[in-house]
C-alpha positions as CSV (number, residue, x, y, z in Angstrom):
1,M,19.7,-9.0,-14.4
2,D,20.4,-12.4,-15.9
3,K,20.5,-13.9,-12.4
4,V,17.0,-12.4,-11.6
5,Q,15.6,-13.7,-15.0
6,N,17.0,-17.1,-14.2
7,I,15.3,-17.2,-10.8
8,L,12.0,-16.1,-12.4
9,R,12.3,-18.8,-15.1
10,K,12.8,-21.4,-12.4
11,A,10.0,-20.0,-10.2
12,L,7.5,-20.2,-13.1
13,K,8.1,-23.9,-13.3
14,L,7.2,-24.5,-9.6
15,K,3.9,-26.0,-8.4
16,P,1.2,-23.4,-7.5
17,V,1.6,-24.0,-3.8
18,D,5.3,-23.4,-4.0
19,K,4.8,-20.2,-6.1
20,C,2.4,-18.9,-3.4
21,F,5.0,-19.6,-0.7
22,I,7.6,-17.6,-2.6
23,I,5.1,-14.7,-3.3
24,E,4.1,-14.5,0.3
25,G,7.8,-14.5,1.4
26,L,8.6,-11.7,-1.0
27,R,5.4,-9.7,0.0
28,L,6.3,-10.0,3.7
29,N,9.8,-8.8,3.0
30,L,8.6,-5.8,1.1
31,D,5.8,-4.9,3.5
32,K,8.0,-3.6,6.3
33,P,7.2,-0.4,8.1
34,N,9.1,2.7,6.9
35,R,9.4,5.2,9.8
36,T,10.1,8.1,7.4
37,I,7.0,7.4,5.3
38,D,4.9,6.9,8.5
39,E,6.1,10.2,9.9
40,M,5.2,12.0,6.6
41,W,1.7,10.5,6.7
42,I,1.3,11.6,10.3
43,L,2.2,15.2,9.4
44,E,-0.1,15.1,6.4
45,A,-3.0,13.8,8.5
46,E,-2.5,16.4,11.1
47,K,-2.3,19.1,8.5
48,R,-5.6,17.9,6.9
49,L,-7.3,17.7,10.3
50,Q,-6.3,21.2,11.1
51,A,-7.5,22.5,7.8
52,F,-10.8,20.7,8.4
53,K,-11.1,22.3,11.9
54,D,-10.3,25.7,10.5
55,G,-13.0,25.4,7.8
56,K,-10.4,25.5,5.0
57,L,-11.1,22.0,3.7
58,A,-14.0,21.3,1.4
59,T,-16.0,18.3,2.6
60,I,-18.5,15.9,1.1
61,R,-21.3,14.4,3.2
62,F,-21.1,10.6,3.8
63,E,-24.5,10.1,2.3
64,D,-23.5,11.9,-0.9
65,V,-20.3,9.8,-1.3
66,F,-22.1,6.5,-0.8
67,E,-25.3,7.3,-2.5
68,E,-26.4,4.8,-5.1
69,E,-27.1,6.1,-8.5
């Protein structure tokens, strides 16, 4: 952990533009597709769609959701 803390200390001393460069690089590295998670979401979406078609899913009208109070 000392190595990571050292990197953070050094990064905090950088110019804002250089900090943004590092942040973007880390974000892009973390934001990679995960096939397992994608497959889980596909199954969940299919399950919810089928529940909707079967009338087993409670729904809320669009107008009610976005109605201003």
